[in-house]
C-alpha positions in Angstrom: -0.1 0.2 0.2 1.6 3.3 -0.8 0.0 6.9 -0.1 1.4 10.2 -1.3 1.2 13.0 1.1 -1.0 15.8 -0.2 -0.7 19.5 0.5 -3.5 19.1 3.2 -1.8 16.4 4.9 1.8 18.1 4.8 2.9 18.5 8.3 1.0 15.5 10.0 2.7 13.3 12.2 3.5 9.8 10.5 1.4 8.0 13.1 -1.8 10.5 12.7 -1.4 10.2 8.9 -1.5 6.1 9.1 -4.1 6.1 11.5 -6.4 8.1 9.0 -5.1 6.2 6.3 -5.6 3.1 7.2 -8.6 3.3 9.3 -7.0 2.3 12.3 -6.3 3.5 15.7 -3.3 5.4 16.7 -2.0 2.8 18.7 -2.2 0.2 16.1 -0.5 2.9 13.6 2.3 3.2 16.6 2.5 -0.9 16.6 3.2 -0.8 12.7 6.0 1.6 13.0 7.4 -0.5 16.0 7.4 -3.5 13.9 9.6 -1.5 11.5 7.1 -2.0 8.8 6.9 1.7 7.2 8.5 3.2 4.8 8.8 6.9 4.1 10.7 7.6 0.8 12.1 3.9 0.8 13.3 4.7 4.1 12.4 2.6 7.3 10.9 5.0 9.6 9.7 4.2 13.2 9.4 7.3 14.8 5.5 8.2 15.6 6.0 12.1 15.5 8.0 12.2 12.2 6.5 15.1 10.0 5.7 14.7 6.5 6.2 16.7 3.7 4.3 17.6 0.6 4.9 15.0 -2.0 6.4 12.3 0.7 5.8 8.5 -0.1 4.3 6.3 2.4 4.3 2.8 2.1 3.3 -0.4 4.3 3.5 -3.9 2.9 -0.2 -5.1 2.7 0.4 -8.3 4.7 1.4 -5.7 7.6 -1.8 -3.8 7.8 -3.5 -4.2 11.0 -6.1 -6.7 11.2 -9.6 -6.5 13.0 -9.1 -7.2 16.8 -12.2 -9.2 16.9 -11.1 -11.5 14.2 -11.1 -15.2 15.4 -7.4 -16.6 15.8 -5.9 -18.9 13.3 -5.5 -22.8 14.4 -1.9 -23.6 14.5 -0.8 -27.0 12.9 0.7 -29.6 14.9 3.6 -31.4 13.4 4.0 -34.0 15.7 2.9 -35.3 18.8 3.3 -38.0 21.8 2.4 -38.0 25.4 4.9 -35.8 26.6 5.6 -33.1 23.7 4.3 -31.6 20.4 6.0 -29.6 17.9 3.9 -26.8 16.5 4.2 -25.2 13.0 4.5 -21.4 14.5 3.1 -18.7 12.1 4.4 -15.4 11.7 3.0 -12.4 13.7 2.8 -14.3 16.9 5.0 -14.1 20.1 6.1 -17.2 21.3 5.3 -16.7 24.9 2.9 -14.3 26.7 -0.7 -12.8 26.3 -2.2 -13.9 22.6 1.1 -16.0 21.9 1.5 -19.2 20.3 1.9 -20.7 23.7 -1.7 -19.4 24.9 -3.4 -20.0 21.3 -2.3 -23.9 21.8 -3.2 -24.2 25.2 -6.8 -23.1 23.9 -6.5 -25.2 21.0 -5.4 -28.4 22.8 -7.2 -28.2 26.0 -3.9 -28.5 27.6 -3.6 -25.5 30.3 -0.4 -27.1 31.5 1.4 -26.6 27.6 4.9 -24.7 27.9 7.2 -23.5 25.2 10.5 -25.5 25.6 12.2 -22.7 23.4 11.2 -19.4 21.6 11.1 -18.1 17.9 11.2 -14.6 17.1 7.6 -13.0 16.8 8.0 -13.1 13.0 10.1 -16.4 12.5 8.3 -19.5 11.4 8.6 -23.3 11.7 8.8 -25.8 14.4 8.6 -25.0 18.1 8.7 -27.6 21.0 5.9 -27.5 23.5 6.1 -29.8 26.7 2.9 -31.2 28.3 3.8 -31.4 32.0 6.5 -30.0 34.4 8.7 -33.2 34.2 8.9 -33.0 30.3 9.3 -29.3 30.3 12.5 -29.6 32.5 14.3 -32.6 30.7 13.8 -30.7 27.6 15.0 -27.5 28.9 18.1 -29.3 30.2 18.6 -31.2 27.1 18.5 -27.8 25.0 21.6 -26.9 27.3 23.7 -29.6 25.6 24.7 -29.5 22.0 22.4 -32.7 21.4 19.4 -30.6 19.6 19.4 -29.8 15.9 18.0 -26.8 14.4 17.7 -26.0 10.9 16.7 -22.7 9.5 16.1 -21.4 6.0 16.6 -18.0 5.4 16.5 -15.4 2.6 19.4 -13.0 2.8 20.5 -9.8 0.6 22.9 -10.0 -2.1 24.9 -13.0 -3.5 26.3 -15.3 -0.7 29.7 -16.3 -2.6 30.6 -19.6 -0.8 28.8 -22.8 -0.9 29.2 -23.5 2.8 30.9 -21.6 5.8 30.8 -21.5 9.6 30.3 -18.1 11.4 31.8 -18.5 14.8 31.4 -15.0 16.3 30.8 -13.9 19.9 27.5 -12.4 20.5 27.0 -10.3 23.7 30.0 -11.8 25.0 29.1 -15.7 24.7 30.2 -18.3 22.0 27.7 -18.3 18.9 28.2 -20.8 15.9 26.4 -20.7 12.9 27.1 -23.2 9.9 25.9 -22.0 6.6 25.1 -24.0 3.3 23.9 -22.3 0.3 20.9 -23.7 -1.4 20.5 -20.8 -4.4 21.5 -17.9 -5.4 20.3 -14.8 -7.9 21.7 -11.6 -8.9 20.5 -9.6 -5.8 19.7 -12.5 -3.0 20.8 -15.6 -1.7 18.6 -18.8 -0.1 20.4 -20.2 2.8 20.4 -23.1 5.2 21.6 -22.3 8.9 22.3 -24.8 11.3 22.9 -23.3 14.9 25.0 -24.7 17.6 24.1 -22.2 19.8 21.2 -20.2 20.5 21.9 -16.4 21.3 19.3 -14.1 20.8 18.8 -13.3 17.3 21.7 -15.1 16.2 21.0 -15.7 12.9 20.1 -12.6 11.9 22.9 -11.0 13.7 25.5 -12.9 12.5 24.4 -12.8 8.7 24.0 -8.8 9.0 27.6 -8.9 10.3 28.7 -10.2 7.2 26.5 -7.9 5.0 24.1 -10.5 4.2 21.2 -9.3 6.5 17.8 -11.1 6.3 15.5 -9.8 3.9 12.5 -7.9 5.6 14.5 -8.0 9.1 13.2 -4.3 10.1 15.6 -4.6 13.1 19.1 -5.7 11.7 18.5 -5.5 8.1 18.5 -2.9 5.2 17.0 0.5 6.5 16.9 1.8 3.0 14.8 0.1 0.0 16.8 0.5 -3.1 15.1 -2.2 -4.4 11.1 -2.0 -4.7 10.9 -5.5 -4.6 11.8 -5.2 -0.6 8.9 -2.9 0.3 6.4 -6.0 -0.5 8.1 -8.3 2.1 6.2 -8.5 5.1 8.4 -10.2 7.4 11.7 -11.5 8.0 12.7 -14.3 5.8 13.8 -16.8 8.4 12.1 -20.4 8.8 12.8 -23.0 11.3 12.2 -25.9 9.1 13.8 -28.9 11.1 14.2 -29.7 14.9 15.7 -33.2 16.1 16.8 -33.9 19.5 17.1 -37.2 21.8 13.6 -37.8 23.2 14.0 -36.2 27.0 11.7 -38.8 28.6 12.0 -41.6 26.5 15.5 -42.9 26.1 16.2 -44.4 22.7 13.8 -42.3 21.1 14.3 -39.4 19.0 12.1 -36.3 18.5 12.1 -35.0 14.8 9.8 -32.6 13.1 10.1 -30.9 9.6 7.9 -27.8 8.5 7.6 -27.0 4.9 8.1 -23.4 4.0 5.3 -21.3 4.2 3.5 -19.5 1.6 5.0 -15.8 2.0 8.7 -17.2 2.2 7.7 -19.2 -1.2 6.5 -16.0 -2.7 9.9 -14.3 -1.8 11.9 -16.9 -3.5 9.9 -16.5 -6.6 10.4 -12.6 -6.6 14.1 -12.8 -6.3 14.2 -15.6 -8.9 15.0 -18.4 -6.7 11.6 -20.5 -6.9 8.8 -21.7 -9.2 
């Protein structure tokens, strides 16, 4: 969605302008900016009181328009399940825990109020997420996640040509060891499709590691590109990061393995096609 600031609208704050144009509350407009989903003249702007000038172009990816708060919650797909755990296919625009989170939705959806998220995914990261059904299962899984016996595979689309078929990023984050193993899946003139396996789970590890080598995740509003020279970037609704695989020894059943796979979501496949890496 693109809007050009008229003479009458010049001098309005970005928050007020969005509220009027999108027919949403000022709070909803501010949330859009907080999500780094608003662009002014192709620059990502998140200051609510940013004053607009005549002729400015304000853009918001259509998928980011605030939805009716009364709309029913979407059902979350369960990938695998047993007596102790389930692995859910977390959608985007949903926190892992807290009010209105994937954890809360699944508790209601499954009728299991004790269900707890064992680990977390960023709000706009999709894919495999492990939940424990009771306290003993939760404690056992959390202990296992502190070891190196959990395999977590992510798919990611980044800016620019990634010039190596495989590589390892071993750069500390916040003073702690952080290791990401990267394998190139496909490449085009302007973007690359990568598989990333992480040995550690630092905050925003993949996004920060890739940004640090000048291949930021497409759609990442926090660590990614702040100026959209390529108009295609304005159509990407979220960070293109997907937790496609999760495998670990079963914490409660010795000798067994928990293994789940999540297929690429539709918006991810559209982005691959947009940058000429998908069908």
